[in-house]
C-alpha positions in Angstrom: 344.8 -80.2 -18.9 342.9 -80.6 -22.2 339.5 -82.1 -22.1 340.6 -85.4 -23.8 343.1 -86.2 -21.2 340.6 -85.3 -18.4 337.9 -87.5 -19.9 340.6 -90.5 -20.1 341.5 -90.1 -16.6 337.8 -90.1 -15.5 337.0 -93.2 -17.7 339.9 -95.4 -16.8 339.0 -95.5 -12.8 340.4 -98.5 -10.8 336.9 -100.0 -11.1 336.7 -99.7 -14.8 340.1 -101.4 -15.1 338.8 -104.4 -13.0 335.9 -104.6 -15.1 337.6 -104.7 -18.3 340.3 -107.0 -17.0 337.4 -109.4 -15.5 335.6 -109.3 -19.0 338.8 -110.1 -20.9 339.5 -113.0 -18.5 335.8 -114.5 -19.0 336.0 -114.1 -22.8 339.7 -115.4 -22.8 338.5 -118.6 -20.9 335.8 -119.4 -23.3 338.0 -118.9 -26.3 340.7 -121.1 -24.8 338.1 -123.7 -23.9 336.6 -123.8 -27.5 340.2 -123.8 -29.0 341.2 -126.9 -27.0 337.8 -128.9 -26.7 339.2 -132.3 -28.2 341.8 -132.2 -25.5 339.4 -131.3 -22.9 337.3 -134.5 -23.7 340.5 -136.6 -23.2 340.5 -135.5 -19.5 337.9 -138.1 -18.9 340.8 -140.6 -18.7 341.9 -139.1 -15.5 339.1 -140.2 -13.3 337.4 -137.7 -10.9 340.3 -135.3 -11.6 339.3 -135.5 -15.2 335.5 -135.1 -14.2 336.3 -132.0 -12.2 338.4 -130.4 -15.0 335.9 -131.2 -17.7 333.2 -129.8 -15.5 335.1 -126.5 -15.0 335.7 -126.5 -19.0 332.1 -127.0 -20.0 330.8 -124.6 -17.5 333.0 -122.0 -18.3 332.0 -121.3 -21.8 329.6 -118.4 -22.1 329.6 -118.1 -25.8 329.2 -121.8 -27.1 327.0 -124.3 -25.2 328.7 -127.5 -24.2 327.0 -130.9 -23.7 328.2 -131.3 -20.0 325.1 -133.4 -19.1 326.0 -135.8 -21.7 329.7 -136.0 -20.4 328.4 -136.4 -16.8 326.0 -139.3 -17.8 328.7 -141.0 -19.8 331.2 -140.7 -17.0 328.6 -141.9 -14.6 328.6 -145.3 -16.4 332.4 -145.8 -15.8 332.9 -144.2 -12.4 330.7 -144.1 -9.3 327.8 -142.0 -10.1 327.4 -140.3 -6.8 330.9 -139.2 -6.9 330.8 -138.0 -10.4 327.8 -136.0 -9.8 329.5 -134.4 -6.7 332.6 -133.8 -8.3 331.1 -132.4 -11.6 328.8 -130.2 -9.7 331.7 -128.7 -7.9 333.8 -128.1 -11.1 330.7 -126.8 -12.9 330.0 -124.3 -10.2 333.7 -123.0 -10.4 333.5 -122.8 -14.2 330.3 -120.6 -13.8 332.7 -117.9 -12.5 333.2 -116.8 -16.2 329.5 -115.6 -16.1 330.2 -114.1 -12.7 333.3 -112.3 -14.0 331.4 -111.2 -17.1 328.9 -109.4 -15.0 331.4 -108.2 -12.6 333.6 -106.8 -15.5 331.3 -106.1 -18.4 327.9 -105.0 -16.8 327.8 -101.9 -18.9 327.8 -104.2 -22.2 324.6 -106.3 -21.1 322.6 -103.9 -18.8 320.2 -103.2 -21.5 319.1 -106.7 -22.4 315.6 -107.3 -21.2 316.4 -110.7 -19.8 319.3 -109.4 -18.1 317.2 -106.8 -16.5 314.7 -109.2 -15.3 317.4 -111.3 -13.8 318.8 -108.2 -11.9 315.4 -107.6 -10.5 315.1 -111.2 -9.3 318.5 -111.0 -7.8 317.7 -107.9 -6.0 314.4 -109.5 -4.7 315.4 -113.0 -3.8 319.4 -113.2 -4.2 320.9 -116.6 -3.5 317.5 -118.4 -4.1 317.6 -117.5 -7.9 321.2 -118.9 -8.1 320.3 -122.1 -6.4 317.0 -122.5 -8.6 318.7 -121.8 -11.7 321.7 -124.0 -10.9 319.4 -126.8 -9.9 317.3 -127.0 -13.1 318.5 -127.5 -16.7 318.2 -124.2 -18.4 320.2 -121.7 -20.4 319.9 -118.6 -18.0 322.3 -119.6 -15.4 325.2 -117.5 -17.2 322.7 -114.5 -17.1 322.0 -115.1 -13.3 325.9 -115.3 -12.9 326.4 -112.1 -14.8 323.6 -110.4 -12.6 325.3 -111.6 -9.4 328.6 -110.2 -10.3 327.2 -107.0 -11.5 325.5 -106.7 -8.3 328.6 -107.7 -6.3 327.0 -110.8 -4.6 329.6 -112.0 -2.4 331.7 -114.7 -4.3 331.5 -117.2 -1.5 327.4 -116.9 -1.6 327.6 -117.5 -5.5 329.7 -120.6 -5.2 327.7 -121.9 -2.2 324.2 -121.4 -3.8 325.4 -122.8 -7.1 326.9 -125.8 -5.6 324.0 -126.6 -3.8 321.7 -126.4 -6.9 324.1 -128.2 -9.1 324.8 -131.2 -6.9 321.3 -132.8 -7.1 321.1 -132.2 -10.9 324.5 -133.4 -11.6 324.0 -136.5 -9.4 320.6 -137.2 -11.5 322.7 -137.1 -14.7 325.3 -139.4 -13.6 322.8 -141.9 -11.9 320.8 -141.6 -15.2 323.9 -142.5 -17.2 324.6 -145.4 -14.9 321.0 -146.7 -14.9 320.8 -146.5 -18.9 323.9 -148.5 -19.1 322.2 -151.2 -16.8 318.9 -151.1 -19.1 320.9 -151.4 -22.2 322.7 -154.5 -20.8 319.4 -156.1 -19.8 317.9 -155.4 -23.4 321.1 -157.1 -25.0 320.7 -160.3 -23.0 
């Protein structure tokens, strides 16, 4: 067997194939969401199912930020804000699986970034608490935390649980703020 064939066989292990497929899936989902962003906005016409699907879509973007909080606040003016908050938090947590998959599949590509290294250290020390806190506060670091969780092979159910528990109060606050702002604007207009 020549040297190049042996190298290819060592490189393309089952784990490497899973990593490449997970990375391709995460990037493909982000590209699809960017391409169909106008159609995704129209999902708001479908009530709570629309809220759920929009939340998945805006949270799944790992390359381009999406104004999810603004959409949640707007839908909180139309629908029950508590249900909008709950449904959007659950959908958003599912959408964050792209970051988790990026880490699971692409950890070699991002492992040298200083913020990623810091996040890995936090995840190793505090685990699910990092996911909970970063899901609960508005910040751009959750994708990095999701990638670290995937790379460290945090059980998927833990990632989803801590992410949901952190997102629910934040998303409810967005929806209630949207509902409240509509009431304030109505009072000013009279």
